[in-house]
Biopython code that builds the backbone (N, CA, C, O; Angstrom):
import numpy as np
from Bio.PDB.StructureBuilder import StructureBuilder

atoms = [
    (1, "UNK", "N", (0.884, -1.250, 0.224)),
    (1, "UNK", "CA", (-0.127, -0.363, -0.194)),
    (1, "UNK", "C", (0.777, 1.366, -0.057)),
    (1, "UNK", "O", (1.911, 1.168, 0.380)),
    (2, "UNK", "N", (0.662, 2.019, -0.172)),
    (2, "UNK", "CA", (1.147, 3.385, -0.566)),
    (2, "UNK", "C", (0.340, 4.506, 0.834)),
    (2, "UNK", "O", (-0.837, 4.642, 1.168)),
    (3, "UNK", "N", (1.955, 5.295, 1.487)),
    (3, "UNK", "CA", (1.031, 5.483, 2.701)),
    (3, "UNK", "C", (2.321, 6.826, 2.681)),
    (3, "UNK", "O", (3.548, 6.876, 2.593)),
    (4, "UNK", "N", (1.151, 7.819, 2.821)),
    (4, "UNK", "CA", (1.813, 9.366, 2.779)),
    (4, "UNK", "C", (1.018, 10.331, 4.354)),
    (4, "UNK", "O", (-0.060, 10.567, 4.899)),
    (5, "UNK", "N", (2.522, 10.586, 4.464)),
    (5, "UNK", "CA", (2.006, 11.537, 6.105)),
    (5, "UNK", "C", (1.895, 12.777, 5.159)),
    (5, "UNK", "O", (2.265, 13.078, 4.024)),
    (6, "UNK", "N", (1.077, 13.446, 6.374)),
    (6, "UNK", "CA", (0.497, 14.515, 6.253)),
    (6, "UNK", "C", (0.834, 15.769, 6.993)),
    (6, "UNK", "O", (0.435, 16.920, 7.172)),
    (7, "UNK", "N", (1.737, 14.973, 7.312)),
    (7, "UNK", "CA", (2.158, 16.254, 8.607)),
    (7, "UNK", "C", (3.649, 15.598, 8.056)),
    (7, "UNK", "O", (4.238, 15.793, 6.993)),
    (8, "UNK", "N", (4.031, 14.678, 9.315)),
    (8, "UNK", "CA", (5.657, 14.266, 9.150)),
    (8, "UNK", "C", (6.572, 13.941, 8.428)),
    (8, "UNK", "O", (6.502, 14.584, 7.381)),
    (9, "UNK", "N", (7.707, 13.020, 8.451)),
    (9, "UNK", "CA", (7.676, 12.080, 7.635)),
    (9, "UNK", "C", (7.821, 10.722, 8.262)),
    (9, "UNK", "O", (8.413, 10.686, 9.341)),
    (10, "UNK", "N", (7.539, 10.018, 7.940)),
    (10, "UNK", "CA", (7.868, 8.393, 8.112)),
    (10, "UNK", "C", (8.885, 7.957, 7.643)),
    (10, "UNK", "O", (9.165, 8.015, 6.445)),
    (11, "UNK", "N", (9.932, 7.208, 8.957)),
    (11, "UNK", "CA", (11.245, 7.783, 8.840)),
    (11, "UNK", "C", (12.389, 7.988, 7.303)),
    (11, "UNK", "O", (13.284, 7.242, 6.905)),
    (12, "UNK", "N", (11.851, 9.378, 6.707)),
    (12, "UNK", "CA", (13.005, 9.942, 6.344)),
    (12, "UNK", "C", (12.782, 10.342, 4.883)),
    (12, "UNK", "O", (13.628, 10.733, 4.079)),
    (13, "UNK", "N", (10.456, 10.023, 4.574)),
    (13, "UNK", "CA", (10.211, 10.253, 3.424)),
    (13, "UNK", "C", (8.817, 10.510, 4.242)),
    (13, "UNK", "O", (8.472, 10.142, 5.365)),
    (14, "UNK", "N", (8.053, 11.399, 3.096)),
    (14, "UNK", "CA", (6.519, 12.009, 3.432)),
    (14, "UNK", "C", (5.682, 10.456, 3.077)),
    (14, "UNK", "O", (4.800, 9.977, 3.789)),
    (15, "UNK", "N", (6.188, 9.879, 1.869)),
    (15, "UNK", "CA", (5.329, 8.543, 1.745)),
    (15, "UNK", "C", (5.821, 7.241, 1.339)),
    (15, "UNK", "O", (6.394, 7.234, 0.250)),
    (16, "UNK", "N", (5.762, 6.509, 1.749)),
    (16, "UNK", "CA", (6.002, 5.203, 1.307)),
    (16, "UNK", "C", (5.647, 4.163, 1.123)),
    (16, "UNK", "O", (4.701, 3.860, 1.849)),
    (17, "UNK", "N", (6.165, 2.944, 0.042)),
    (17, "UNK", "CA", (5.056, 1.620, -0.493)),
    (17, "UNK", "C", (5.503, 0.461, 0.712)),
    (17, "UNK", "O", (6.544, -0.185, 0.830)),
    (18, "UNK", "N", (4.657, 0.481, 1.278)),
    (18, "UNK", "CA", (5.602, -0.939, 2.397)),
    (18, "UNK", "C", (3.692, -1.689, 2.350)),
    (18, "UNK", "O", (2.691, -1.340, 1.724)),
    (19, "UNK", "N", (3.963, -2.817, 3.358)),
    (19, "UNK", "CA", (3.181, -4.200, 3.504)),
    (19, "UNK", "C", (2.268, -2.540, 5.017)),
    (19, "UNK", "O", (2.835, -1.742, 5.763)),
    (20, "UNK", "N", (0.808, -2.808, 4.743)),
    (20, "UNK", "CA", (0.179, -3.057, 6.111)),
    (20, "UNK", "C", (-0.590, -3.895, 6.266)),
    (20, "UNK", "O", (-0.736, -4.790, 5.434)),
    (21, "UNK", "N", (-1.418, -3.805, 7.595)),
    (21, "UNK", "CA", (-2.353, -5.144, 7.867)),
    (21, "UNK", "C", (-3.538, -4.522, 8.187)),
    (21, "UNK", "O", (-3.365, -3.569, 8.948)),
    (22, "UNK", "N", (-5.243, -4.829, 7.720)),
    (22, "UNK", "CA", (-5.826, -4.338, 8.184)),
    (22, "UNK", "C", (-6.641, -5.098, 9.250)),
    (22, "UNK", "O", (-6.861, -6.196, 9.761)),
    (23, "UNK", "N", (-6.877, -4.075, 9.247)),
    (23, "UNK", "CA", (-8.498, -4.561, 11.199)),
    (23, "UNK", "C", (-9.757, -5.693, 10.131)),
    (23, "UNK", "O", (-9.454, -5.792, 8.942)),
    (24, "UNK", "N", (-10.398, -6.069, 10.366)),
    (24, "UNK", "CA", (-10.966, -6.965, 10.631)),
    (24, "UNK", "C", (-12.904, -6.242, 9.275)),
    (24, "UNK", "O", (-13.586, -6.767, 8.395)),
    (25, "UNK", "N", (-12.886, -5.085, 9.890)),
    (25, "UNK", "CA", (-13.656, -3.569, 9.882)),
    (25, "UNK", "C", (-13.327, -3.093, 9.454)),
    (25, "UNK", "O", (-13.990, -2.072, 9.272)),
    (26, "UNK", "N", (-11.564, -3.165, 8.542)),
    (26, "UNK", "CA", (-11.067, -2.616, 7.783)),
    (26, "UNK", "C", (-11.411, -0.684, 7.858)),
    (26, "UNK", "O", (-11.612, 0.155, 6.980)),
    (27, "UNK", "N", (-11.326, -0.608, 9.613)),
    (27, "UNK", "CA", (-11.324, 0.903, 9.227)),
    (27, "UNK", "C", (-10.275, 1.549, 10.511)),
    (27, "UNK", "O", (-10.335, 2.617, 11.121)),
    (28, "UNK", "N", (-9.110, 0.144, 10.627)),
    (28, "UNK", "CA", (-7.719, 0.276, 11.125)),
    (28, "UNK", "C", (-7.055, -0.451, 10.305)),
    (28, "UNK", "O", (-7.274, -1.498, 9.697)),
    (29, "UNK", "N", (-5.535, 0.856, 10.455)),
    (29, "UNK", "CA", (-4.983, 0.143, 9.488)),
    (29, "UNK", "C", (-3.354, -0.042, 10.282)),
    (29, "UNK", "O", (-2.845, 0.769, 11.056)),
    (30, "UNK", "N", (-2.653, -1.604, 9.728)),
    (30, "UNK", "CA", (-1.367, -0.903, 10.980)),
    (30, "UNK", "C", (0.127, -1.282, 9.637)),
    (30, "UNK", "O", (0.485, -2.108, 8.797)),
    (31, "UNK", "N", (0.643, 0.451, 10.488)),
    (31, "UNK", "CA", (1.850, -0.313, 10.074)),
    (31, "UNK", "C", (3.067, 0.335, 10.254)),
    (31, "UNK", "O", (3.083, 1.533, 10.534)),
    (32, "UNK", "N", (3.675, -0.050, 10.180)),
    (32, "UNK", "CA", (4.905, -0.023, 11.372)),
    (32, "UNK", "C", (4.486, -0.233, 12.373)),
    (32, "UNK", "O", (3.502, -0.950, 12.554)),
    (33, "UNK", "N", (5.260, 0.455, 13.445)),
    (33, "UNK", "CA", (4.687, 0.761, 14.503)),
    (33, "UNK", "C", (2.909, 2.135, 14.830)),
    (33, "UNK", "O", (2.428, 2.804, 15.744)),
    (34, "UNK", "N", (2.712, 1.902, 13.802)),
    (34, "UNK", "CA", (1.903, 3.052, 13.456)),
    (34, "UNK", "C", (-0.283, 2.372, 13.573)),
    (34, "UNK", "O", (-0.763, 1.402, 12.987)),
    (35, "UNK", "N", (-0.903, 3.209, 14.374)),
    (35, "UNK", "CA", (-2.101, 2.500, 14.563)),
    (35, "UNK", "C", (-2.713, 3.660, 13.516)),
    (35, "UNK", "O", (-2.445, 4.847, 13.699)),
    (36, "UNK", "N", (-3.386, 3.305, 12.631)),
    (36, "UNK", "CA", (-3.853, 4.447, 11.293)),
    (36, "UNK", "C", (-5.691, 4.083, 11.311)),
    (36, "UNK", "O", (-6.246, 3.028, 11.004)),
    (37, "UNK", "N", (-6.206, 5.176, 11.711)),
    (37, "UNK", "CA", (-7.626, 4.920, 12.112)),
    (37, "UNK", "C", (-7.937, 5.630, 10.595)),
    (37, "UNK", "O", (-7.233, 6.063, 9.683)),
    (38, "UNK", "N", (-9.939, 5.451, 10.948)),
    (38, "UNK", "CA", (-10.710, 5.202, 9.621)),
    (38, "UNK", "C", (-10.672, 7.528, 9.762)),
    (38, "UNK", "O", (-10.289, 8.253, 10.680)),
    (39, "UNK", "N", (-11.069, 7.754, 8.832)),
    (39, "UNK", "CA", (-11.145, 9.216, 9.316)),
    (39, "UNK", "C", (-12.698, 9.773, 8.811)),
    (39, "UNK", "O", (-12.871, 10.415, 7.775)),
    (40, "UNK", "N", (-14.102, 9.270, 10.052)),
    (40, "UNK", "CA", (-15.320, 9.450, 9.511)),
    (40, "UNK", "C", (-15.792, 10.643, 8.980)),
    (40, "UNK", "O", (-15.907, 11.670, 9.650)),
    (41, "UNK", "N", (-16.167, 10.513, 7.390)),
    (41, "UNK", "CA", (-16.494, 11.447, 6.798)),
    (41, "UNK", "C", (-15.414, 12.939, 6.529)),
    (41, "UNK", "O", (-15.586, 14.119, 6.835)),
    (42, "UNK", "N", (-14.204, 12.177, 5.777)),
    (42, "UNK", "CA", (-13.265, 13.045, 5.959)),
    (42, "UNK", "C", (-12.761, 13.405, 6.301)),
    (42, "UNK", "O", (-13.263, 14.174, 7.121)),
    (43, "UNK", "N", (-11.198, 13.451, 6.258)),
    (43, "UNK", "CA", (-10.276, 14.284, 7.064)),
    (43, "UNK", "C", (-9.714, 15.765, 6.139)),
    (43, "UNK", "O", (-10.181, 15.862, 5.005)),
    (44, "UNK", "N", (-9.135, 16.430, 6.419)),
    (44, "UNK", "CA", (-8.488, 17.898, 5.712)),
    (44, "UNK", "C", (-7.734, 17.247, 4.341)),
    (44, "UNK", "O", (-8.292, 17.389, 3.253)),
    (45, "UNK", "N", (-6.709, 16.675, 4.418)),
    (45, "UNK", "CA", (-6.125, 15.947, 3.338)),
    (45, "UNK", "C", (-5.636, 14.267, 3.590)),
    (45, "UNK", "O", (-5.086, 13.602, 2.712)),
    (46, "UNK", "N", (-5.875, 13.893, 4.604)),
    (46, "UNK", "CA", (-5.923, 12.367, 4.813)),
    (46, "UNK", "C", (-7.274, 11.315, 4.541)),
    (46, "UNK", "O", (-8.398, 11.679, 4.197)),
    (47, "UNK", "N", (-6.934, 10.268, 4.733)),
    (47, "UNK", "CA", (-8.419, 9.306, 4.758)),
    (47, "UNK", "C", (-8.178, 8.153, 5.948)),
    (47, "UNK", "O", (-8.703, 7.061, 6.163)),
    (48, "UNK", "N", (-7.092, 8.950, 6.641)),
    (48, "UNK", "CA", (-6.635, 8.420, 8.408)),
    (48, "UNK", "C", (-6.353, 9.141, 9.281)),
    (48, "UNK", "O", (-6.544, 10.346, 9.117)),
    (49, "UNK", "N", (-5.772, 8.630, 10.575)),
    (49, "UNK", "CA", (-5.363, 9.328, 11.534)),
    (49, "UNK", "C", (-4.464, 8.640, 12.460)),
    (49, "UNK", "O", (-5.079, 7.774, 13.082)),
    (50, "UNK", "N", (-2.997, 8.730, 12.834)),
    (50, "UNK", "CA", (-2.626, 8.525, 14.314)),
    (50, "UNK", "C", (-3.512, 8.304, 15.085)),
    (50, "UNK", "O", (-4.424, 9.092, 15.332)),
    (51, "UNK", "N", (-3.351, 7.092, 15.620)),
    (51, "UNK", "CA", (-4.348, 7.354, 17.075)),
    (51, "UNK", "C", (-3.478, 7.760, 17.978)),
    (51, "UNK", "O", (-3.988, 8.357, 18.925)),
    (52, "UNK", "N", (-2.214, 7.620, 18.000)),
    (52, "UNK", "CA", (-0.996, 8.454, 19.364)),
    (52, "UNK", "C", (-0.901, 9.283, 18.550)),
    (52, "UNK", "O", (-0.244, 8.670, 17.709)),
    (53, "UNK", "N", (-1.139, 10.682, 17.964)),
    (53, "UNK", "CA", (-1.078, 12.172, 17.666)),
    (53, "UNK", "C", (-2.138, 12.669, 16.893)),
    (53, "UNK", "O", (-2.578, 13.800, 17.101)),
    (54, "UNK", "N", (-2.592, 11.931, 16.016)),
    (54, "UNK", "CA", (-3.711, 12.647, 15.588)),
    (54, "UNK", "C", (-3.246, 13.249, 13.976)),
    (54, "UNK", "O", (-4.228, 13.675, 13.368)),
    (55, "UNK", "N", (-2.671, 13.294, 13.637)),
    (55, "UNK", "CA", (-1.809, 13.418, 12.196)),
    (55, "UNK", "C", (-2.982, 12.876, 11.007)),
    (55, "UNK", "O", (-4.055, 12.319, 10.773)),
    (56, "UNK", "N", (-2.277, 13.274, 10.713)),
    (56, "UNK", "CA", (-3.395, 12.483, 9.413)),
    (56, "UNK", "C", (-2.132, 11.776, 8.420)),
    (56, "UNK", "O", (-0.923, 11.835, 8.643)),
    (57, "UNK", "N", (-2.760, 11.162, 7.372)),
    (57, "UNK", "CA", (-2.452, 10.287, 6.989)),
    (57, "UNK", "C", (-3.080, 9.747, 5.588)),
    (57, "UNK", "O", (-4.265, 9.459, 5.755)),
    (58, "UNK", "N", (-2.563, 9.493, 4.053)),
    (58, "UNK", "CA", (-3.284, 9.391, 3.131)),
    (58, "UNK", "C", (-2.608, 7.948, 2.935)),
    (58, "UNK", "O", (-1.384, 7.897, 3.048)),
    (59, "UNK", "N", (-3.378, 6.676, 2.623)),
    (59, "UNK", "CA", (-3.097, 5.432, 3.063)),
    (59, "UNK", "C", (-4.744, 4.972, 1.285)),
    (59, "UNK", "O", (-5.926, 5.199, 1.029)),
    (60, "UNK", "N", (-3.144, 4.049, 0.506)),
    (60, "UNK", "CA", (-4.343, 4.048, -1.136)),
    (60, "UNK", "C", (-3.593, 3.007, -1.750)),
    (60, "UNK", "O", (-2.366, 2.922, -1.809)),
    (61, "UNK", "N", (-4.559, 2.118, -2.262)),
    (61, "UNK", "CA", (-3.286, 1.314, -3.690)),
    (61, "UNK", "C", (-1.803, 1.949, -3.717)),
    (61, "UNK", "O", (-1.488, 3.085, -3.364)),
    (62, "UNK", "N", (-0.727, 0.625, -4.376)),
    (62, "UNK", "CA", (-0.501, 1.399, -4.656)),
    (62, "UNK", "C", (-1.107, 1.381, -6.929)),
    (62, "UNK", "O", (-1.609, 0.423, -7.518)),
    (63, "UNK", "N", (-0.746, 2.829, -7.556)),
    (63, "UNK", "CA", (-1.080, 3.480, -8.609)),
    (63, "UNK", "C", (-0.559, 2.632, -9.996)),
    (63, "UNK", "O", (0.626, 2.459, -10.280)),
    (64, "UNK", "N", (-1.604, 2.193, -10.710)),
    (64, "UNK", "CA", (-0.294, 1.245, -11.998)),
    (64, "UNK", "C", (0.513, 2.080, -12.983)),
    (64, "UNK", "O", (1.181, 1.664, -13.929)),
    (65, "UNK", "N", (0.362, 3.084, -12.665)),
    (65, "UNK", "CA", (0.895, 3.823, -13.403)),
    (65, "UNK", "C", (2.306, 4.537, -12.978)),
    (65, "UNK", "O", (3.127, 5.078, -13.718)),
    (66, "UNK", "N", (2.346, 4.307, -10.991)),
    (66, "UNK", "CA", (3.101, 4.606, -10.878)),
    (66, "UNK", "C", (4.212, 6.196, -9.846)),
    (66, "UNK", "O", (5.378, 6.467, -9.561)),
    (67, "UNK", "N", (3.087, 6.657, -9.709)),
    (67, "UNK", "CA", (2.901, 7.653, -9.859)),
    (67, "UNK", "C", (2.056, 7.624, -8.252)),
    (67, "UNK", "O", (1.041, 7.017, -8.595)),
    (68, "UNK", "N", (1.893, 7.872, -6.936)),
    (68, "UNK", "CA", (1.181, 7.568, -5.798)),
    (68, "UNK", "C", (1.216, 8.590, -5.817)),
    (68, "UNK", "O", (0.348, 9.031, -6.569)),
    (69, "UNK", "N", (2.460, 10.179, -4.845)),
    (69, "UNK", "CA", (1.900, 11.463, -4.401)),
    (69, "UNK", "C", (1.004, 11.960, -5.211)),
    (69, "UNK", "O", (0.799, 11.210, -6.165)),
    (70, "UNK", "N", (0.488, 12.762, -5.216)),
    (70, "UNK", "CA", (-0.336, 14.119, -5.058)),
    (70, "UNK", "C", (0.047, 14.822, -6.273)),
    (70, "UNK", "O", (1.113, 15.408, -6.081)),
    (71, "UNK", "N", (-0.633, 15.078, -8.032)),
    (71, "UNK", "CA", (0.856, 15.712, -8.790)),
    (71, "UNK", "C", (1.142, 17.140, -8.232)),
    (71, "UNK", "O", (2.014, 17.868, -8.705)),
    (72, "UNK", "N", (0.242, 17.519, -7.066)),
    (72, "UNK", "CA", (0.424, 19.590, -7.313)),
    (72, "UNK", "C", (1.368, 19.562, -6.033)),
    (72, "UNK", "O", (1.628, 20.602, -5.428)),
    (73, "UNK", "N", (2.200, 17.501, -5.398)),
    (73, "UNK", "CA", (2.607, 17.830, -4.128)),
    (73, "UNK", "C", (3.616, 17.195, -4.602)),
    (73, "UNK", "O", (3.360, 16.262, -5.363)),
    (74, "UNK", "N", (5.468, 17.601, -4.206)),
    (74, "UNK", "CA", (6.485, 16.598, -5.124)),
    (74, "UNK", "C", (7.397, 15.998, -3.533)),
    (74, "UNK", "O", (8.189, 16.698, -2.902)),
    (75, "UNK", "N", (7.101, 14.920, -3.267)),
    (75, "UNK", "CA", (7.811, 14.425, -1.529)),
    (75, "UNK", "C", (8.480, 13.337, -2.796)),
    (75, "UNK", "O", (8.361, 12.998, -3.973)),
    (76, "UNK", "N", (9.338, 13.089, -1.395)),
    (76, "UNK", "CA", (10.534, 12.148, -1.484)),
    (76, "UNK", "C", (9.295, 10.996, -1.219)),
    (76, "UNK", "O", (8.520, 11.525, -0.422)),
    (77, "UNK", "N", (8.785, 9.565, -1.592)),
    (77, "UNK", "CA", (8.649, 8.430, -1.445)),
    (77, "UNK", "C", (9.300, 7.017, -1.563)),
    (77, "UNK", "O", (9.326, 6.501, -2.680)),
    (78, "UNK", "N", (9.804, 6.382, -0.542)),
    (78, "UNK", "CA", (10.899, 5.138, -0.244)),
    (78, "UNK", "C", (10.007, 3.870, -0.386)),
    (78, "UNK", "O", (9.240, 3.596, 0.536)),
    (79, "UNK", "N", (10.047, 3.365, -1.097)),
    (79, "UNK", "CA", (9.779, 1.534, -0.875)),
    (79, "UNK", "C", (10.931, 0.941, 0.399)),
    (79, "UNK", "O", (12.104, 0.630, 0.610)),
    (80, "UNK", "N", (9.687, 1.058, 0.961)),
    (80, "UNK", "CA", (10.355, -0.251, 2.392)),
    (80, "UNK", "C", (11.089, -1.041, 1.928)),
    (80, "UNK", "O", (10.979, -1.247, 0.720)),
    (81, "UNK", "N", (12.072, -1.755, 2.666)),
    (81, "UNK", "CA", (13.200, -2.862, 1.910)),
    (81, "UNK", "C", (12.649, -4.344, 1.970)),
    (81, "UNK", "O", (13.383, -5.224, 1.521)),
    (82, "UNK", "N", (11.327, -4.715, 2.524)),
    (82, "UNK", "CA", (10.870, -6.091, 3.078)),
    (82, "UNK", "C", (9.988, -5.940, 1.248)),
    (82, "UNK", "O", (9.923, -6.961, 0.564)),
    (83, "UNK", "N", (9.430, -4.651, 0.725)),
    (83, "UNK", "CA", (8.515, -5.155, -0.404)),
    (83, "UNK", "C", (9.196, -4.547, -1.404)),
    (83, "UNK", "O", (8.605, -3.544, -1.805)),
    (84, "UNK", "N", (10.021, -4.731, -1.851)),
    (84, "UNK", "CA", (10.573, -4.330, -3.310)),
    (84, "UNK", "C", (9.787, -5.422, -3.669)),
    (84, "UNK", "O", (8.631, -5.440, -4.093)),
    (85, "UNK", "N", (10.595, -6.363, -3.435)),
    (85, "UNK", "CA", (10.134, -7.417, -4.559)),
    (85, "UNK", "C", (9.047, -7.634, -4.788)),
    (85, "UNK", "O", (8.955, -8.624, -5.515)),
    (86, "UNK", "N", (7.959, -7.130, -4.493)),
    (86, "UNK", "CA", (7.056, -7.358, -4.767)),
    (86, "UNK", "C", (6.590, -6.386, -5.073)),
    (86, "UNK", "O", (5.381, -6.609, -5.020)),
    (87, "UNK", "N", (6.789, -5.044, -5.484)),
    (87, "UNK", "CA", (7.077, -3.664, -6.370)),
    (87, "UNK", "C", (7.568, -4.370, -7.548)),
    (87, "UNK", "O", (6.962, -4.737, -8.555)),
    (88, "UNK", "N", (8.643, -4.470, -7.253)),
    (88, "UNK", "CA", (8.926, -5.066, -8.462)),
    (88, "UNK", "C", (8.123, -5.806, -10.085)),
    (88, "UNK", "O", (8.408, -5.957, -11.273)),
    (89, "UNK", "N", (7.275, -6.015, -9.360)),
    (89, "UNK", "CA", (6.209, -7.418, -10.069)),
    (89, "UNK", "C", (5.902, -7.009, -10.289)),
    (89, "UNK", "O", (5.419, -7.410, -11.348)),
    (90, "UNK", "N", (5.362, -5.108, -9.870)),
    (90, "UNK", "CA", (4.899, -4.068, -10.190)),
    (90, "UNK", "C", (4.557, -3.536, -12.495)),
    (90, "UNK", "O", (3.786, -3.185, -13.389)),
    (91, "UNK", "N", (6.374, -4.057, -11.928)),
    (91, "UNK", "CA", (6.825, -3.524, -12.983)),
    (91, "UNK", "C", (7.470, -2.079, -13.177)),
    (91, "UNK", "O", (7.750, -1.355, -14.132)),
    (92, "UNK", "N", (7.597, -2.007, -11.278)),
    (92, "UNK", "CA", (7.660, -0.204, -11.404)),
    (92, "UNK", "C", (8.874, -0.191, -11.222)),
    (92, "UNK", "O", (9.162, 0.995, -11.062)),
    (93, "UNK", "N", (10.546, -1.323, -11.087)),
    (93, "UNK", "CA", (11.225, -1.107, -10.330)),
    (93, "UNK", "C", (12.188, -1.527, -11.963)),
    (93, "UNK", "O", (11.512, -1.716, -12.974)),
    (94, "UNK", "N", (13.736, -1.632, -12.047)),
    (94, "UNK", "CA", (13.872, -2.390, -12.950)),
    (94, "UNK", "C", (14.953, -3.480, -12.626)),
    (94, "UNK", "O", (15.221, -4.349, -13.455)),
]
sb = StructureBuilder()
sb.init_structure("model")
sb.init_model(0)
sb.init_chain("A")
sb.init_seg("    ")
for serial, (resi, resn, name, xyz) in enumerate(atoms, 1):
    if name == "N":
        sb.init_residue(resn, " ", resi, " ")
    sb.init_atom(name, np.array(xyz, "f"), 0.0, 1.0, " ", f" {name:<3s}", serial, name[0])
structure = sb.get_structure()
């Protein structure tokens, strides 16, 4: 999944591609040490918020065209080491 912080970075990048786990209801996403809750009714710039800090995040599937960040904002995106092989299978890396 693509996870983008709408505030601080996530270990050196505002956007990361990596593995997430969803709760049974799909209302909670677990990514690294973060517990992200679904924003009911939509947030200012994200669709999830971190339970511990209230910071907003955008969580979405990987785009087939390879550009996951919002077109109007240039951000650094890093692929987690454990997700690189799967990302390559999508034809996104050499």
